[in-house]
LUMKE-824509 format. One record per residue: residue number from 1; residue in one letter; x, y, z of N, C-alpha, C in turn. Coordinates in Angstrom, 1 decimal, always signed. Example, Ala and Ser with C-alpha at 12.3 -4.5 7.8 and 13.67 -1.06 7.14 Angstrom:
2
     i   aa      n.x      n.y      n.z     ca.x     ca.y     ca.z      c.x      c.y      c.z
     1    A    +13.2     -5.7     +7.8    +12.3     -4.5     +7.8    +13.2     -3.3     +7.8
     2    S    +12.8     -2.2     +7.1    +13.7     -1.1     +7.1    +12.9     +0.0     +7.9
This chain:
257
     i   aa      n.x      n.y      n.z     ca.x     ca.y     ca.z      c.x      c.y      c.z
     1    M    -21.8    +31.4    +59.2    -22.8    +30.9    +58.2    -22.5    +31.4    +56.8
     2    K    -22.2    +32.7    +56.8    -22.0    +33.4    +55.5    -20.7    +32.8    +54.9
     3    N    -19.7    +32.5    +55.7    -18.4    +31.9    +55.2    -18.7    +30.5    +54.6
     4    I    -19.5    +29.7    +55.3    -19.8    +28.4    +54.9    -20.5    +28.4    +53.5
     5    Y    -21.4    +29.4    +53.4    -22.2    +29.5    +52.1    -21.2    +29.9    +51.0
     6    L    -20.2    +30.8    +51.2    -19.3    +31.2    +50.2    -18.4    +30.1    +49.8
     7    V    -18.0    +29.3    +50.7    -17.2    +28.1    +50.4    -17.9    +27.1    +49.5
     8    F    -19.2    +26.9    +50.0    -20.1    +26.0    +49.2    -20.3    +26.5    +47.8
     9    L    -20.5    +27.8    +47.6    -20.8    +28.4    +46.3    -19.5    +28.3    +45.5
    10    S    -18.4    +28.5    +46.1    -17.1    +28.4    +45.3    -16.9    +27.0    +44.8
    11    L    -17.2    +26.0    +45.7    -17.0    +24.6    +45.2    -18.0    +24.2    +44.1
    12    M    -19.2    +24.8    +44.1    -20.2    +24.5    +43.1    -19.7    +25.1    +41.8
    13    I    -19.2    +26.3    +41.8    -18.7    +27.0    +40.6    -17.5    +26.2    +40.0
    14    F    -16.6    +25.8    +40.9    -15.4    +25.0    +40.4    -15.8    +23.7    +39.8
    15    S    -16.8    +23.0    +40.4    -17.3    +21.8    +39.9    -18.0    +21.9    +38.6
    16    L    -18.7    +23.0    +38.4    -19.4    +23.3    +37.2    -18.5    +23.5    +36.0
    17    F    -17.5    +24.3    +36.3    -16.5    +24.6    +35.2    -15.6    +23.4    +34.9
    18    S    -15.3    +22.6    +35.9    -14.5    +21.4    +35.7    -15.3    +20.4    +34.8
    19    C    -16.6    +20.3    +35.1    -17.4    +19.3    +34.3    -17.5    +19.8    +32.9
    20    N    -17.8    +21.1    +32.7    -17.9    +21.6    +31.4    -16.6    +21.4    +30.6
    21    K    -15.5    +21.6    +31.2    -14.2    +21.5    +30.5    -14.0    +20.0    +30.1
    22    K    -14.4    +19.1    +31.0    -14.2    +17.6    +30.6    -15.1    +17.2    +29.5
    23    E    -16.3    +17.7    +29.5    -17.3    +17.4    +28.5    -16.9    +17.9    +27.1
    24    D    -16.2    +19.1    +27.1    -15.8    +19.7    +25.8    -14.6    +19.0    +25.2
    25    E    -13.8    +18.3    +26.1    -12.6    +17.6    +25.6    -12.9    +16.4    +24.8
    26    S    -12.2    +16.2    +23.7    -12.4    +15.0    +22.9    -11.0    +14.3    +22.6
    27    P    -11.0    +13.0    +22.3     -9.7    +12.4    +22.0     -9.0    +13.0    +20.9
    28    Q     -7.7    +13.1    +20.9     -6.9    +13.8    +19.9     -7.1    +13.0    +18.5
    29    D     -7.5    +13.7    +17.5     -7.7    +13.1    +16.2     -6.3    +12.8    +15.5
    30    D     -6.1    +11.6    +15.1     -4.8    +11.2    +14.5     -4.8    +11.6    +13.0
    31    G     -5.9    +12.1    +12.5     -6.0    +12.5    +11.1     -6.1    +11.4    +10.1
    32    L     -6.3    +10.1    +10.6     -6.4     +9.0     +9.7     -7.8     +8.4     +9.8
    33    S     -8.5     +8.5     +8.6     -9.9     +8.0     +8.6    -10.1     +7.1     +7.4
    34    P    -10.0     +5.8     +7.6    -10.2     +4.8     +6.5    -11.6     +5.0     +5.9
    35    V    -11.6     +5.0     +4.5    -12.8     +5.2     +3.8    -13.3     +3.8     +3.2
    36    K    -14.6     +3.6     +3.2    -15.2     +2.4     +2.7    -15.3     +2.5     +1.2
    37    E    -14.2     +2.2     +0.5    -14.1     +2.2     -0.9    -13.1     +1.1     -1.4
    38    Q    -13.4     +0.4     -2.4    -12.6     -0.6     -2.9    -11.5     -0.1     -3.8
    39    W    -10.2     -0.4     -3.5     -9.1     -0.2     -4.4     -8.7     -1.5     -5.1
    40    G     -8.1     -1.3     -6.3     -7.6     -2.4     -7.0     -6.1     -2.6     -6.8
    41    F     -5.6     -3.8     -7.2     -4.2     -4.1     -7.0     -3.7     -4.9     -8.3
    42    A     -2.7     -4.4     -8.9     -2.1     -5.0    -10.1     -0.6     -5.2     -9.9
    43    L     -0.1     -6.4    -10.2     +1.3     -6.7    -10.1     +1.8     -7.2    -11.4
    44    N     +2.9     -6.5    -11.8     +3.6     -6.8    -13.1     +5.0     -7.3    -12.9
    45    Y     +5.3     -8.5    -13.3     +6.7     -9.0    -13.3     +7.3     -8.5    -14.6
    46    T     +8.5     -7.9    -14.6     +9.0     -7.3    -15.8    +10.5     -7.2    -15.7
    47    A    +11.2     -6.7    -16.8    +12.6     -6.5    -16.8    +13.0     -5.6    -18.0
    48    T    +14.1     -4.9    -17.8    +14.6     -4.0    -18.9    +15.0     -4.8    -20.1
    49    W    +15.5     -6.0    -19.9    +16.0     -6.9    -21.0    +14.9     -7.6    -21.8
    50    C    +13.7     -7.5    -21.3    +12.6     -8.3    -21.8    +11.9     -7.5    -22.9
    51    G    +12.0     -7.9    -24.1    +11.3     -7.2    -25.2     +9.8     -7.2    -25.1
    52    P     +9.1     -8.3    -24.8     +7.7     -8.2    -24.6     +7.2     -7.4    -23.5
    53    C     +8.1     -7.2    -22.5     +7.8     -6.4    -21.3     +7.6     -4.9    -21.8
    54    G     +8.5     -4.5    -22.7     +8.4     -3.2    -23.2     +7.4     -3.0    -24.2
    55    A     +7.2     -4.0    -25.0     +6.2     -3.9    -26.1     +4.8     -3.9    -25.7
    56    W     +4.4     -4.8    -24.8     +3.0     -4.9    -24.3     +2.8     -4.9    -22.8
    57    G     +3.8     -5.3    -22.1     +3.7     -5.4    -20.6     +3.6     -4.0    -20.0
    58    A     +4.4     -3.1    -20.4     +4.4     -1.8    -19.8     +3.1     -1.0    -20.1
    59    P     +2.6     -1.1    -21.4     +1.3     -0.5    -21.6     +0.2     -1.1    -20.8
    60    L     +0.2     -2.4    -20.6     -0.9     -3.1    -19.9     -0.9     -2.6    -18.4
    61    I     +0.3     -2.5    -17.8     +0.2     -2.2    -16.3     -0.3     -0.7    -16.2
    62    H     +0.0     +0.1    -17.2     -0.6     +1.5    -17.2     -2.1     +1.5    -17.4
    63    D     -2.5     +0.6    -18.3     -4.0     +0.4    -18.5     -4.7     +0.0    -17.2
    64    Y     -4.1     -0.9    -16.5     -4.6     -1.3    -15.2     -4.7     -0.1    -14.2
    65    A     -3.6     +0.6    -14.1     -3.5     +1.7    -13.2     -4.6     +2.8    -13.5
    66    E     -5.0     +2.9    -14.8     -5.9     +3.9    -15.2     -7.4     +3.5    -15.0
    67    Q     -7.6     +2.3    -14.5     -9.0     +1.9    -14.4     -9.7     +2.5    -13.2
    68    G     -9.0     +3.2    -12.3     -9.6     +3.8    -11.2     -8.6     +3.9    -10.1
    69    K     -9.0     +3.7     -8.8     -8.1     +3.7     -7.7     -7.4     +2.4     -7.6
    70    V     -6.2     +2.3     -8.2     -5.5     +1.1     -8.3     -4.1     +1.3     -7.8
    71    V     -3.6     +0.4     -7.0     -2.2     +0.3     -6.6     -1.5     -0.6     -7.6
    72    A     -0.7     -0.1     -8.5     +0.0     -0.9     -9.5     +1.5     -1.0     -9.1
    73    I     +2.0     -2.2     -9.3     +3.4     -2.4     -8.9     +4.1     -3.2    -10.0
    74    T     +5.4     -2.7    -10.3     +6.2     -3.5    -11.2     +7.4     -4.0    -10.4
    75    A     +7.5     -5.4    -10.4     +8.6     -6.1     -9.7     +9.6     -6.5    -10.8
    76    H    +10.8     -5.9    -10.8    +11.8     -6.2    -11.8    +12.7     -7.4    -11.5
    77    A    +12.8     -8.2    -12.6    +13.5     -9.5    -12.4    +15.0     -9.4    -12.4
    78    S    +15.6    -10.5    -12.2    +17.1    -10.6    -12.1    +17.7    -10.1    -13.4
    79    G    +18.9     -9.5    -13.3    +19.5     -9.0    -14.5    +19.1     -7.5    -14.8
    80    D    +18.3     -7.0    -14.0    +17.7     -5.6    -14.2    +18.3     -4.8    -13.0
    81    P    +18.7     -3.5    -13.3    +19.3     -2.7    -12.2    +18.2     -2.3    -11.1
    82    M    +16.9     -2.5    -11.4    +15.9     -2.2    -10.4    +15.4     -3.5     -9.7
    83    H    +16.1     -4.6     -9.9    +15.8     -5.9     -9.2    +16.0     -5.8     -7.7
    84    K    +15.0     -6.2     -6.9    +15.2     -6.4     -5.5    +14.9     -7.8     -5.2
    85    A    +15.9     -8.6     -5.1    +15.8    -10.1     -5.1    +14.8    -10.6     -4.0
    86    T    +15.0    -10.1     -2.8    +14.1    -10.7     -1.7    +12.7    -10.3     -1.9
    87    L    +12.4     -9.1     -2.3    +11.1     -8.6     -2.5    +10.4     -9.3     -3.7
    88    Y    +11.2     -9.4     -4.8    +10.7    -10.1     -6.0    +10.3    -11.6     -5.6
    89    N    +11.2    -12.2     -4.9    +11.0    -13.6     -4.6     +9.8    -13.8     -3.6
    90    S     +9.7    -12.8     -2.7     +8.6    -12.8     -1.7     +7.3    -12.8     -2.4
    91    F     +7.1    -11.8     -3.4     +5.9    -11.8     -4.2     +5.7    -13.1     -5.0
    92    E     +6.8    -13.5     -5.7     +6.7    -14.6     -6.7     +6.4    -15.9     -6.0
    93    N     +6.9    -16.1     -4.8     +6.6    -17.4     -4.0     +5.1    -17.6     -3.8
    94    V     +4.4    -16.5     -3.8     +2.9    -16.6     -3.5     +2.1    -16.4     -4.8
    95    R     +2.5    -15.4     -5.6     +1.9    -15.1     -6.8     +2.9    -15.3     -7.9
    96    T     +2.9    -16.5     -8.5     +3.9    -17.0     -9.4     +4.0    -16.2    -10.7
    97    D     +5.2    -16.1    -11.3     +5.3    -15.5    -12.6     +5.1    -16.5    -13.7
    98    G     +5.0    -17.8    -13.2     +4.7    -18.9    -14.2     +5.9    -19.3    -15.0
    99    G     +7.1    -18.8    -14.6     +8.3    -19.1    -15.4     +8.6    -18.2    -16.5
   100    G     +7.8    -17.2    -16.7     +8.1    -16.3    -17.8     +7.5    -14.9    -17.6
   101    I     +8.1    -13.9    -18.2     +7.6    -12.5    -18.0     +7.5    -11.9    -19.4
   102    P     +6.6    -10.9    -19.5     +5.8    -10.3    -18.5     +4.7    -11.2    -18.0
   103    A     +4.4    -11.1    -16.7     +3.4    -11.8    -16.0     +2.6    -10.8    -15.1
   104    F     +1.3    -11.1    -15.0     +0.4    -10.1    -14.3     -0.5    -10.9    -13.3
   105    W     -0.7    -10.2    -12.2     -1.8    -10.6    -11.2     -2.7     -9.3    -11.0
   106    V     -4.0     -9.6    -10.9     -5.0     -8.6    -10.5     -5.7     -9.2     -9.3
   107    G     -5.5     -8.6     -8.2     -6.0     -9.1     -6.9     -5.5    -10.5     -6.7
   108    D     -6.3    -11.5     -6.8     -5.9    -12.9     -6.5     -5.9    -13.7     -7.8
   109    K     -5.9    -13.1     -9.0     -6.1    -13.8    -10.2     -4.9    -13.5    -11.2
   110    K     -4.3    -14.5    -11.7     -3.2    -14.3    -12.7     -3.9    -14.1    -14.0
   111    T     -3.7    -12.9    -14.6     -4.6    -12.6    -15.7     -3.9    -11.4    -16.5
   112    T     -4.4    -11.2    -17.7     -4.1    -10.0    -18.5     -5.3     -9.3    -19.0
   113    N     -6.4     -9.7    -18.4     -7.8     -9.2    -18.8     -8.1     -7.9    -18.0
   114    L     -8.3     -6.8    -18.7     -8.7     -5.5    -18.0    -10.0     -5.7    -17.3
   115    G    -10.9     -6.5    -17.8    -12.2     -6.7    -17.2    -12.1     -7.3    -15.7
   116    D    -11.0     -8.0    -15.4    -10.8     -8.5    -14.1    -10.6     -7.4    -13.1
   117    M    -10.0     -6.3    -13.5     -9.8     -5.1    -12.6    -11.1     -4.4    -12.4
   118    V    -11.9     -4.3    -13.5    -13.3     -3.7    -13.3    -14.1     -4.5    -12.3
   119    T    -14.0     -5.8    -12.4    -14.8     -6.6    -11.5    -14.3     -6.4    -10.0
   120    L    -13.0     -6.4     -9.8    -12.4     -6.2     -8.5    -12.8     -4.9     -7.9
   121    L    -12.8     -3.8     -8.7    -13.1     -2.5     -8.2    -14.6     -2.3     -7.8
   122    A    -15.4     -3.2     -8.4    -16.9     -3.2     -8.1    -17.2     -3.9     -6.8
   123    E    -16.3     -4.6     -6.1    -16.5     -5.3     -4.9    -16.8     -4.3     -3.8
   124    T    -17.5     -4.8     -2.7    -17.8     -4.1     -1.5    -16.7     -4.4     -0.5
   125    P    -15.9     -3.4     -0.1    -14.8     -3.7     +0.8    -15.2     -4.1     +2.2
   126    T    -14.5     -5.0     +2.7    -14.7     -5.4     +4.1    -13.8     -4.7     +5.1
   127    A    -12.8     -4.0     +4.5    -11.9     -3.2     +5.4    -11.3     -2.1     +4.5
   128    G    -10.8     -1.0     +5.1    -10.1     +0.1     +4.4     -8.9     +0.5     +5.2
   129    I     -8.0     +1.2     +4.4     -6.8     +1.7     +5.0     -6.6     +3.2     +4.8
   130    A     -6.2     +3.9     +5.8     -5.8     +5.3     +5.7     -4.3     +5.4     +5.8
   131    L     -3.6     +6.3     +5.1     -2.2     +6.3     +5.0     -1.7     +7.7     +5.0
   132    Q     -0.6     +8.0     +5.8     +0.1     +9.2     +5.8     +1.6     +8.9     +5.8
   133    Y     +2.4     +9.7     +5.1     +3.8     +9.5     +5.2     +4.5    +10.8     +4.9
   134    E     +5.8    +10.9     +5.4     +6.6    +12.0     +5.2     +8.0    +11.6     +5.0
   135    I     +8.6    +12.1     +3.9    +10.0    +11.8     +3.6    +10.9    +13.0     +4.2
   136    S    +11.7    +12.6     +5.2    +12.5    +13.6     +5.9    +13.9    +13.0     +6.1
   137    G    +14.9    +13.6     +5.4    +16.3    +13.2     +5.6    +16.5    +11.8     +5.1
   138    A    +17.0    +10.9     +6.0    +17.3     +9.6     +5.6    +16.2     +8.6     +5.8
   139    N    +15.0     +9.0     +6.2    +13.9     +8.1     +6.5    +12.6     +8.6     +5.9
   140    I    +11.7     +7.6     +5.7    +10.3     +7.8     +5.4     +9.5     +7.4     +6.6
   141    A     +8.8     +8.3     +7.2     +7.9     +8.1     +8.4     +6.5     +7.8     +7.9
   142    V     +6.0     +6.7     +8.3     +4.6     +6.2     +7.7     +3.7     +6.0     +8.9
   143    K     +2.5     +6.4     +8.8     +1.4     +6.1     +9.7     +0.2     +5.5     +8.9
   144    T     -0.3     +4.4     +9.5     -1.4     +3.7     +8.8     -2.5     +3.5     +9.9
   145    K     -3.8     +3.4     +9.4     -4.9     +2.9    +10.2     -5.7     +2.0     +9.3
   146    T     -6.0     +0.9     +9.8     -6.8     -0.1     +9.1     -8.1     -0.3     +9.9
   147    K     -9.2     -0.2     +9.2    -10.5     -0.4     +9.9    -11.3     -1.4     +9.2
   148    F    -12.0     -2.3    +10.0    -12.8     -3.4     +9.4    -14.2     -3.0     +9.5
   149    F    -14.9     -2.9     +8.3    -16.3     -2.5     +8.2    -17.2     -3.7     +8.5
   150    D    -16.6     -4.9     +8.4    -17.3     -6.2     +8.8    -16.4     -7.0     +9.6
   151    A    -16.9     -7.9    +10.4    -16.0     -8.8    +11.2    -15.2     -9.7    +10.2
   152    G    -13.9     -9.9    +10.6    -13.0    -10.7     +9.7    -12.7    -12.0    +10.3
   153    S    -12.3    -12.9     +9.5    -11.9    -14.3     +9.9    -10.5    -14.6     +9.6
   154    G     -9.7    -15.0    +10.5     -8.3    -15.4    +10.2     -7.3    -14.3    +10.5
   155    D     -6.2    -14.4     +9.9     -5.0    -13.5    +10.1     -5.0    -12.5     +9.0
   156    Y     -4.8    -11.2     +9.3     -4.7    -10.1     +8.4     -3.3     -9.5     +8.4
   157    Y     -2.7     -9.3     +7.3     -1.3     -8.8     +7.2     -1.4     -7.5     +6.4
   158    L     -0.5     -6.5     +6.8     -0.4     -5.2     +6.1     +0.9     -5.1     +5.5
   159    S     +1.0     -4.8     +4.2     +2.2     -4.4     +3.5     +2.3     -2.9     +3.4
   160    V     +3.4     -2.3     +3.7     +3.7     -0.9     +3.4     +4.9     -0.9     +2.5
   161    L     +4.7     -0.5     +1.3     +5.8     -0.6     +0.3     +6.1     +0.8     -0.3
   162    V     +7.4     +0.9     -0.7     +7.9     +2.2     -1.3     +8.0     +1.9     -2.8
   163    L     +7.4     +2.8     -3.6     +7.4     +2.6     -5.1     +8.1     +3.9     -5.7
   164    E     +8.5     +3.8     -6.9     +9.1     +5.0     -7.6     +8.6     +4.9     -9.0
   165    S     +8.2     +6.1     -9.5     +7.8     +6.3    -10.9     +8.7     +7.4    -11.6
   166    G     +8.7     +7.3    -12.9     +9.4     +8.4    -13.6    +10.9     +8.1    -13.8
   167    I    +11.3     +6.9    -13.7    +12.7     +6.6    -13.8    +13.1     +6.5    -15.3
   168    D    +14.1     +7.2    -15.7    +14.5     +7.2    -17.1    +14.8     +5.8    -17.6
   169    G    +14.1     +5.4    -18.6    +14.3     +4.1    -19.3    +14.5     +4.2    -20.8
   170    S    +14.9     +5.4    -21.2    +15.1     +5.7    -22.6    +16.4     +5.0    -23.1
   171    S    +16.5     +5.1    -24.4    +17.7     +4.4    -25.1    +19.0     +5.0    -24.7
   172    S    +19.0     +6.2    -24.0    +20.2     +6.8    -23.6    +20.5     +6.6    -22.1
   173    S    +19.7     +5.7    -21.4    +19.8     +5.6    -20.0    +20.7     +4.4    -19.6
   174    G    +21.5     +3.9    -20.5    +22.4     +2.8    -20.1    +21.7     +1.5    -19.7
   175    A    +22.0     +1.0    -18.6    +21.5     -0.3    -18.1    +20.0     -0.2    -17.9
   176    Y    +19.4     +1.0    -17.7    +18.0     +1.2    -17.5    +17.2     +1.2    -18.8
   177    A    +17.8     +1.2    -19.9    +17.1     +1.3    -21.2    +16.2     +0.1    -21.4
   178    Q    +14.9     +0.4    -21.7    +13.9     -0.7    -21.8    +13.9     -1.3    -23.2
   179    N    +14.0     -2.6    -23.3    +14.0     -3.3    -24.6    +12.5     -3.4    -25.0
   180    G    +12.3     -3.3    -26.3    +11.0     -3.6    -26.9    +10.0     -2.5    -26.9
   181    T    +10.3     -1.4    -26.3     +9.3     -0.3    -26.2     +9.2     +0.4    -27.6
   182    S     +8.0     +0.9    -27.8     +7.8     +1.7    -29.1     +8.1     +3.2    -28.9
   183    T     +8.5     +3.5    -27.7     +8.9     +4.9    -27.4    +10.3     +5.0    -26.7
   184    P    +11.3     +4.5    -27.4    +12.7     +4.4    -26.8    +13.3     +5.7    -26.4
   185    A    +12.9     +6.8    -27.0    +13.5     +8.1    -26.7    +13.0     +8.7    -25.4
   186    T    +11.8     +8.3    -25.0    +11.1     +8.9    -23.9    +10.6     +8.0    -22.8
   187    Y    +11.0     +6.7    -23.0    +10.4     +5.7    -22.0    +10.8     +6.0    -20.6
   188    Q     +9.8     +5.7    -19.7    +10.0     +5.8    -18.2     +9.5     +4.6    -17.5
   189    H    +10.3     +4.2    -16.5     +9.8     +3.0    -15.7     +8.9     +3.6    -14.5
   190    D     +7.7     +3.0    -14.4     +6.8     +3.5    -13.4     +6.4     +2.3    -12.4
   191    F     +6.0     +2.7    -11.2     +5.4     +1.8    -10.2     +6.5     +0.8     -9.7
   192    V     +7.8     +1.2     -9.8     +8.9     +0.3     -9.5     +9.0     +0.0     -8.0
   193    L     +9.0     -1.3     -7.6     +9.1     -1.8     -6.3    +10.5     -1.5     -5.7
   194    R    +10.5     -0.6     -4.7    +11.8     -0.2     -4.1    +12.1     -0.8     -2.7
   195    A    +11.1     -0.8     -1.9    +11.4     -1.3     -0.5    +10.1     -1.7     +0.2
   196    S    +10.3     -2.4     +1.3     +9.1     -2.8     +2.2     +9.4     -2.3     +3.6
   197    A     +8.4     -2.0     +4.4     +8.5     -1.7     +5.8     +9.0     -2.9     +6.6
   198    V     +8.7     -4.1     +6.1     +9.2     -5.3     +6.7    +10.3     -5.8     +5.7
   199    D    +11.5     -5.6     +6.0    +12.6     -5.8     +5.1    +12.6     -7.2     +4.4
   200    G    +12.6     -7.2     +3.1    +12.6     -8.4     +2.3    +11.3     -9.1     +2.2
   201    N    +10.2     -8.6     +2.8     +8.9     -9.3     +2.8     +7.9     -8.4     +2.2
   202    A     +7.3     -8.9     +1.0     +6.4     -8.1     +0.3     +5.0     -8.1     +0.9
   203    Y     +4.7     -9.1     +1.8     +3.4     -9.3     +2.4     +3.3     -8.7     +3.8
   204    G     +4.3     -8.1     +4.2     +4.2     -7.3     +5.5     +4.2     -8.1     +6.7
   205    E     +3.4     -7.5     +7.7     +3.3     -8.1     +9.0     +1.9     -8.3     +9.5
   206    L     +1.7     -9.2    +10.4     +0.4     -9.5    +11.0     -0.1     -8.3    +11.8
   207    I     -1.3     -7.8    +11.5     -1.8     -6.7    +12.3     -3.1     -7.1    +13.1
   208    A     -3.8     -8.2    +12.7     -5.1     -8.5    +13.3     -5.4     -9.9    +13.1
   209    T     -6.1    -10.5    +14.1     -6.6    -11.9    +14.0     -8.1    -11.9    +14.4
   210    D     -8.9    -12.4    +13.5    -10.4    -12.4    +13.7    -10.9    -11.1    +14.2
   211    P    -10.6    -10.0    +13.5    -11.1     -8.6    +13.9    -12.6     -8.5    +14.0
   212    A    -13.1     -7.8    +14.9    -14.5     -7.5    +15.1    -14.9     -6.4    +14.1
   213    K    -16.2     -6.3    +13.9    -16.7     -5.2    +13.1    -16.3     -3.9    +13.7
   214    D    -15.9     -2.9    +13.0    -15.5     -1.5    +13.4    -14.2     -1.5    +14.2
   215    A    -13.5     -2.7    +14.3    -12.2     -2.7    +14.9    -11.2     -1.9    +14.0
   216    A    -10.3     -1.1    +14.7     -9.3     -0.3    +13.9     -7.9     -0.6    +14.5
   217    F     -6.9     -0.6    +13.6     -5.5     -0.9    +14.0     -4.6     +0.2    +13.4
   218    T     -3.9     +0.8    +14.3     -2.9     +1.9    +13.9     -1.5     +1.4    +14.0
   219    K     -0.7     +1.6    +12.9     +0.7     +1.2    +12.9     +1.5     +2.3    +12.4
   220    D     +2.8     +2.4    +12.9     +3.8     +3.4    +12.5     +5.0     +2.6    +12.0
   221    Y     +5.6     +3.2    +10.9     +6.8     +2.5    +10.3     +7.8     +3.6    +10.0
   222    T     +9.1     +3.2    +10.0    +10.2     +4.0     +9.6    +10.9     +3.2     +8.5
   223    I    +11.0     +3.7     +7.3    +11.7     +3.0     +6.2    +12.9     +3.9     +5.7
   224    P    +14.1     +3.3     +5.7    +15.2     +4.1     +5.2    +15.0     +4.6     +3.8
   225    F    +15.4     +5.8     +3.5    +15.2     +6.4     +2.2    +16.6     +6.4     +1.5
   226    D    +16.5     +5.8     +0.3    +17.8     +5.7     -0.5    +17.9     +7.0     -1.4
   227    E    +19.0     +7.7     -1.3    +19.2     +8.9     -2.1    +19.2     +8.6     -3.6
   228    A    +19.4     +7.4     -4.0    +19.3     +7.1     -5.4    +17.9     +7.2     -6.0
   229    W    +16.9     +7.2     -5.1    +15.5     +7.4     -5.5    +15.3     +8.9     -5.7
   230    D    +15.4     +9.3     -6.9    +15.4    +10.8     -7.1    +14.2    +11.2     -8.0
   231    N    +13.2    +10.4     -8.2    +12.1    +10.7     -9.0    +10.8    +10.8     -8.2
   232    D     +9.7    +10.3     -8.6     +8.5    +10.3     -7.9     +8.4     +9.1     -7.0
   233    V     +8.8     +9.3     -5.7     +8.8     +8.3     -4.7     +7.6     +8.4     -3.8
   234    Y     +6.9     +7.3     -3.6     +5.6     +7.3     -2.8     +5.4     +6.0     -2.1
   235    V     +4.5     +6.0     -1.2     +4.2     +4.9     -0.3     +2.8     +4.3     -0.6
   236    V     +2.7     +3.0     -0.6     +1.4     +2.4     -0.7     +1.2     +1.4     +0.4
   237    A     +0.0     +1.0     +0.7     -0.3     +0.0     +1.7     -1.3     -1.0     +1.2
   238    I     -1.1     -2.2     +1.5     -2.0     -3.3     +1.0     -2.4     -4.2     +2.1
   239    L     -3.6     -4.6     +2.2     -4.1     -5.5     +3.3     -4.4     -6.8     +2.7
   240    W     -3.9     -7.9     +3.3     -4.1     -9.3     +2.9     -4.8    -10.1     +4.0
   241    N     -5.5    -11.1     +3.6     -6.0    -12.1     +4.5     -5.3    -13.4     +4.3
   242    K     -4.5    -13.9     +5.2     -3.7    -15.1     +5.0     -4.6    -16.3     +5.3
   243    D     -4.6    -17.2     +4.3     -5.4    -18.4     +4.3     -4.6    -19.5     +3.7
   244    L     -4.1    -20.4     +4.6     -3.2    -21.5     +4.1     -3.9    -22.5     +3.2
   245    G     -5.2    -22.5     +3.2     -6.0    -23.4     +2.4     -6.3    -22.8     +1.0
   246    S     -5.9    -21.6     +0.7     -6.2    -20.9     -0.5     -5.0    -20.7     -1.4
   247    T     -5.3    -20.4     -2.7     -4.2    -20.0     -3.6     -4.6    -18.8     -4.3
   248    P     -3.9    -17.6     -4.1     -2.7    -17.5     -3.3     -3.0    -17.5     -1.8
   249    V     -2.0    -17.8     -1.0     -2.1    -17.9     +0.4     -2.5    -16.5     +1.0
   250    Y     -1.9    -15.5     +0.5     -2.3    -14.1     +0.9     -3.4    -13.6     -0.1
   251    K     -4.6    -13.5     +0.4     -5.7    -13.0     -0.4     -5.8    -11.5     -0.3
   252    F     -5.9    -10.9     -1.4     -6.0     -9.4     -1.5     -7.4     -8.9     -0.8
   253    V     -7.3     -7.9     +0.0     -8.5     -7.4     +0.7     -8.7     -5.9     +0.2
   254    N     -7.7     -5.1     +0.3     -7.9     -3.7     -0.1     -6.5     -3.0     -0.1
   255    A     -6.4     -1.8     -0.6     -5.2     -1.1     -0.7     -5.4     +0.4     -0.7
   256    V     -4.3     +1.1     -0.6     -4.5     +2.6     -0.7     -3.1     +3.2     -1.2
   257    Q     -3.2     +4.3     -1.8     -2.0     +5.0     -2.3     -2.1     +6.5     -2.0
């Protein structure tokens, strides 16, 4: 009888400790926590050979970037050493440059009005993005998590883009020298579109269809790193809602940098 009692007691102790251990365990935190805050998006079509691009286009894209949490992008046109034909065309097919540069988009509006960015930043976001990346050797490893704070309708696409700032565009930089700038000795190219996680596609890939409230989607990407990018290289993510009945087809939702 004593032996039976000891076996029973041992089983009870084992069960107790096992239950406590299980209750204390929690799912591993991936470190990605999307925040409910609205970011802005500004796109500038530009080129080194374009005088107005240097004279007022470059100052304006910086003004947009300084309005708050804004992902600013400069897409360089043909004839410019920073031109990425497939990415430029991918953006321009949806958000037209109107046949001339400099040209600007803020969110879903073709505009040069700073007030449009203020209006965009005041919106309540329906979704948010968290982003982590690491540049290691020949690759950039990227992790994203997109969370919907409200239920969504339709198809949602995520762009993960590589940008570079601080590129020498001074009068002594050869083909990179910016025409029209008032600071030719010190000019730098910023927010330059370098690459996409989906090769040649500025609007990324489908990540969700009709997402429910609080739904979250985690994605990993590997982007080849070009050794010629030797300045301030960084990654941004942009969320779009694809709507074939709207202009532009990819409507801006939110972004993160």
